C-alpha positions in Angstrom: 210.5 109.4 27.2 213.3 107.5 25.5 211.5 104.2 26.2 208.3 105.5 24.6 210.3 106.7 21.5 212.0 103.3 21.0 208.7 101.5 21.4 206.9 103.9 19.0 209.5 103.3 16.3 209.2 99.5 17.0 205.5 99.6 16.5 205.7 101.5 13.3 208.4 99.4 11.7 207.4 96.0 12.9 203.7 96.2 13.8 202.3 98.9 11.6 198.8 99.8 12.6 196.8 96.8 11.3 199.1 95.0 8.9 199.4 91.2 9.0 202.4 90.0 11.0 204.7 87.1 10.1 205.9 84.6 12.6 209.3 86.4 12.6 207.7 89.7 13.2 205.9 88.3 16.2 209.1 86.6 17.6 211.2 89.7 17.2 208.6 91.8 19.0 208.3 89.4 21.8 212.1 89.4 22.3 212.1 93.2 22.4 209.2 93.6 24.8 210.8 91.3 27.4 213.6 93.8 27.7 211.4 96.9 28.3 210.2 97.7 31.9 206.7 98.6 32.8 205.6 102.2 32.6 204.0 103.8 35.7 200.5 105.1 35.1 199.8 108.7 36.1 196.7 109.5 38.2 194.8 111.2 35.4 195.9 108.8 32.6 193.4 106.6 30.8 193.6 104.2 27.8 191.4 104.7 24.8 190.5 101.8 22.4 189.1 103.0 19.1 186.8 100.5 17.2 184.3 100.7 14.3 181.6 100.5 17.0 182.9 103.5 18.9 185.5 104.3 21.5 186.1 102.7 24.9 187.9 104.7 27.6 189.5 102.7 30.4 190.8 103.7 33.8 193.7 101.6 35.1 194.1 100.7 38.8 197.6 102.0 39.1 197.8 101.8 42.9 195.9 98.5 43.4 197.4 96.6 40.5 200.6 98.5 39.5 202.2 95.5 37.7 199.2 94.9 35.4 198.5 98.7 34.9 202.2 99.4 34.1 202.4 96.5 31.7 199.2 97.5 29.9 200.5 101.1 29.4 203.8 99.7 28.1 202.1 97.6 25.5 199.8 100.4 24.5 202.7 102.8 24.0 204.5 100.0 22.0 201.6 99.9 19.5 201.1 96.3 20.5 197.3 96.5 20.8 196.6 98.5 17.8 195.4 96.2 15.1 194.6 93.3 17.4 191.1 92.0 17.6 188.4 91.1 20.2 188.7 87.4 19.4 186.3 86.0 21.9 182.8 87.3 22.5 180.3 85.6 24.8 177.1 87.5 25.5 176.2 87.7 29.1 179.8 86.9 30.1 182.8 88.7 28.5 184.4 90.3 25.5 188.1 89.3 25.2 191.0 90.6 23.1 194.6 91.7 23.1 196.3 88.7 21.5 199.2 89.5 19.2 198.4 86.4 17.2 195.2 88.0 16.1 197.4 90.2 13.8 198.8 87.2 11.9 197.2 85.4 9.0 195.9 82.4 11.0 192.6 83.0 12.7 192.7 79.5 14.2 195.4 80.6 16.7 193.7 83.7 18.0 193.6 83.5 21.8 196.7 81.4 22.1 199.4 84.0 22.0 200.8 87.0 23.8 204.0 89.1 24.3 206.1 86.1 25.3 205.7 86.5 29.1 203.1 86.3 31.8 202.5 88.4 34.9 202.2 87.7 38.7 198.6 87.8 39.9 197.4 90.9 41.7 194.1 89.7 43.1 191.5 91.5 45.2 189.4 93.6 42.9 185.9 92.6 42.0 184.6 91.4 38.7 181.8 93.9 38.2 180.1 94.9 34.9 182.6 97.0 32.9 185.7 95.8 34.7 189.0 95.2 32.8 190.7 92.0 33.8 193.5 89.7 32.7 192.9 86.4 31.0 195.1 83.5 32.1 195.7 79.8 31.7 193.7 77.4 33.9 194.8 76.3 37.3 195.8 72.8 36.2 198.8 74.3 34.4 198.9 77.6 36.2 198.6 77.0 40.0 199.9 80.5 40.8 197.1 82.0 38.7 199.6 84.1 36.8 198.0 86.4 34.2 198.5 86.5 30.4 201.0 89.1 29.4 198.5 90.9 27.2 195.1 89.3 26.8 192.3 91.0 28.7 188.5 91.0 28.9 185.7 93.2 29.8 182.9 91.8 32.0 179.4 92.3 30.5 177.8 91.5 33.9 178.9 91.1 37.5 180.9 87.8 37.6 181.6 86.8 41.3 182.6 83.3 40.1 185.7 84.8 38.5 186.6 86.5 41.8 186.4 83.0 43.4 188.5 81.6 40.5 191.3 84.1 41.0 191.6 86.4 38.0 193.2 89.8 38.2 191.0 92.8 37.7 193.2 95.9 36.9 190.8 98.6 35.6 187.3 99.5 34.4 185.5 101.1 31.6 184.6 104.7 32.4 183.1 105.6 29.0 181.9 103.5 26.1 180.4 100.5 27.9 177.6 100.8 25.3 180.4 100.1 22.7 181.4 96.9 24.6 177.7 95.9 24.6 177.5 96.4 20.8 180.6 94.2 20.3 178.9 91.5 22.4 176.1 91.3 19.8 178.2 90.5 16.8 177.7 87.2 14.9 180.3 84.6 16.0 181.4 81.0 15.2 181.3 77.9 17.4 184.5 79.1 19.1 182.9 82.4 20.0 185.2 84.2 17.6 183.5 87.0 15.7 182.7 86.1 12.0 183.9 89.5 11.0 187.0 90.8 12.8 186.3 93.4 15.5 189.6 95.3 15.3 191.1 97.7 17.8 191.9 100.4 15.2 194.0 102.5 17.5 194.8 102.1 21.2 196.6 104.9 23.0 197.2 106.6 26.4 195.9 110.1 27.2 194.4 111.9 30.1 190.9 112.8 31.3 191.9 116.4 30.9 192.8 115.9 27.2 189.6 114.1 26.6 187.6 116.9 28.0 189.2 119.3 25.6 188.0 117.3 22.7 184.3 117.6 23.7 
């Protein structure tokens, strides 16, 4: 509980919800995050990503990919993802987001940043439509296939080629895949970056039980 409290304060004082970050803000947050351990994910816990297109509810594979699931929960509770964007959209392939740099004033660097660390690969889960997987650098500079510390993508279709390529799948969409499909239709530039930012307005952990109470 103490860890969550510290991170919440950090997110409010440094990140805000969607404010533009300076290079110093980003550097300070990266230093802090490296000192915080992953947070175990409970059996009924899920992550919710709120966007202008609707909400996406994600189940994390806590037992099969504990490192990635625990890191994702840590970053969610830190407020890290709130205010970031889906910076890469490729219809028929993936919708990608989760880069801290998408919260600074330079759209040209979106997709090049993270929390200042990477993660050991946890391979074995399939790239099926709706899966949640970790982005990573190519094999030429990353022979261990280590994952990005924060960037993730949702598969719009089954992608067995990414299974062969060695990318870590660590969760799946259990509600709101229609929202992901809507995001996949937005107008984008030559870099596949949306012309208008698709922002994660709020990202938080909750439980399936709590979600049922809202209905």
